C-alpha positions as CSV (number, residue, x, y, z in Angstrom):
1,M,34.3,28.4,16.4
2,N,32.7,31.0,14.2
3,H,32.0,31.0,10.5
4,D,35.2,32.8,9.5
5,N,37.4,30.1,11.2
6,L,35.3,27.4,9.5
7,D,35.6,29.0,6.1
8,Y,39.4,29.4,6.6
9,L,39.8,25.7,7.5
10,L,37.7,24.4,4.7
11,S,39.3,26.6,2.0
12,H,42.9,25.5,2.8
13,E,42.5,21.7,2.3
14,A,45.5,19.7,1.3
15,D,45.4,17.8,-2.0
16,I,44.7,14.1,-1.6
17,V,47.2,12.0,-3.5
18,P,46.9,8.3,-3.8
19,S,49.8,6.1,-2.6
20,S,52.4,5.0,-5.1
21,G,51.3,1.9,-7.1
22,F,47.7,2.4,-6.3
23,T,46.7,3.5,-9.8
24,A,48.7,0.7,-11.4
25,S,47.2,-2.0,-9.1
26,L,43.7,-0.6,-9.7
27,M,44.1,-0.7,-13.5
28,N,45.5,-4.3,-13.3
29,A,42.4,-5.3,-11.3
30,V,40.1,-3.7,-13.9
31,D,41.9,-5.4,-16.8
32,A,41.7,-8.8,-15.0
33,Q,38.0,-8.3,-14.4
34,A,37.4,-7.4,-18.0
35,Q,39.3,-10.5,-19.2
36,A,37.3,-12.9,-17.0
37,P,34.6,-15.0,-18.6
38,A,31.0,-14.1,-18.2
39,P,29.2,-15.8,-15.3
40,I,27.0,-18.8,-16.1
41,A,23.4,-17.8,-16.7
42,F,20.6,-19.3,-14.6
43,P,18.8,-22.1,-16.6
44,W,15.4,-20.5,-16.7
45,K,14.3,-22.8,-19.6
46,R,14.7,-25.8,-17.3
47,A,13.4,-24.2,-14.1
48,L,10.2,-22.6,-15.4
49,P,8.4,-26.0,-16.0
50,G,9.2,-27.1,-12.5
51,M,8.0,-23.8,-11.0
52,A,4.8,-24.0,-13.1
53,A,4.2,-27.5,-11.9
54,A,4.7,-26.5,-8.3
55,V,2.2,-23.6,-8.6
56,L,-0.4,-25.8,-10.3
57,S,-0.1,-28.5,-7.7
58,L,-0.4,-26.0,-4.9
59,A,-3.5,-24.5,-6.6
60,W,-4.9,-28.0,-7.0
61,I,-4.4,-28.8,-3.3
62,V,-6.1,-25.6,-2.2
63,F,-9.0,-26.2,-4.6
64,A,-9.3,-29.8,-3.3
65,C,-9.3,-28.7,0.3
66,V,-11.9,-26.0,-0.3
67,A,-14.1,-28.5,-2.1
68,V,-13.8,-31.1,0.6
69,F,-14.5,-28.7,3.4
70,S,-17.4,-27.0,1.6
71,S,-19.0,-30.3,0.9
72,F,-18.5,-31.4,4.6
73,R,-20.0,-28.2,5.8
74,A,-23.0,-28.5,3.5
75,S,-23.6,-32.2,4.5
76,V,-23.8,-31.4,8.2
77,A,-27.3,-30.1,8.9
78,P,-28.1,-28.4,12.1
79,I,-30.4,-30.3,14.4
80,P,-33.6,-28.5,15.0
81,F,-34.2,-27.6,18.7
82,G,-37.6,-29.1,18.7
83,Y,-36.2,-32.5,17.8
84,L,-34.3,-32.7,21.1
85,S,-35.9,-32.7,24.5
86,G,-34.4,-32.0,27.9
87,C,-31.7,-29.7,26.7
88,H,-30.6,-26.6,28.5
89,P,-29.5,-23.7,26.4
90,D,-26.2,-23.6,28.2
91,G,-25.6,-27.4,27.6
92,R,-25.7,-28.6,31.2
93,A,-28.2,-31.5,30.5
94,V,-27.9,-34.4,28.2
95,C,-29.9,-33.9,25.0
96,V,-31.9,-37.0,24.0
97,P,-33.9,-37.3,20.8
98,K,-37.7,-37.5,21.4
99,D,-38.1,-40.9,19.8
100,L,-35.5,-42.5,22.1
101,K,-37.3,-41.4,25.2
102,Q,-39.8,-44.3,24.9
103,Y,-36.9,-46.8,25.4
104,M,-35.5,-45.1,28.4
105,T,-37.1,-45.9,31.8
C-alpha cells in the first residue's frame, strides 16, 4: 500500500450517523441526571475533630516511645573492660567481676 492508496481510502469516509432513537434517549438521560438531587456532602465538620485526635494521639505515642527508649539507653552504662577479668574479646570465657573472684575457689 502506497501513500496514494492511503490518501484515497482516508478521503472517502462514509458519514457516521447515530442509530434511530439514540439522540432522544441520550437527551432523556441528560435531563434525568440534571433533575436528580445533589449527592450528600461528606461531614467534614464532624470528621475533622476525630482525625485531629488520631493524629495527636499518634504523635503522643511516638513521643512517649522515644522518651522511654532514650532514657533506657542513657541509663544503661557500658561496663569498663578493666572491671571484668578473665574475658576474651570474642566472648568465649565467662566474665566475672574482680570483686567476686575472692568468693570463688
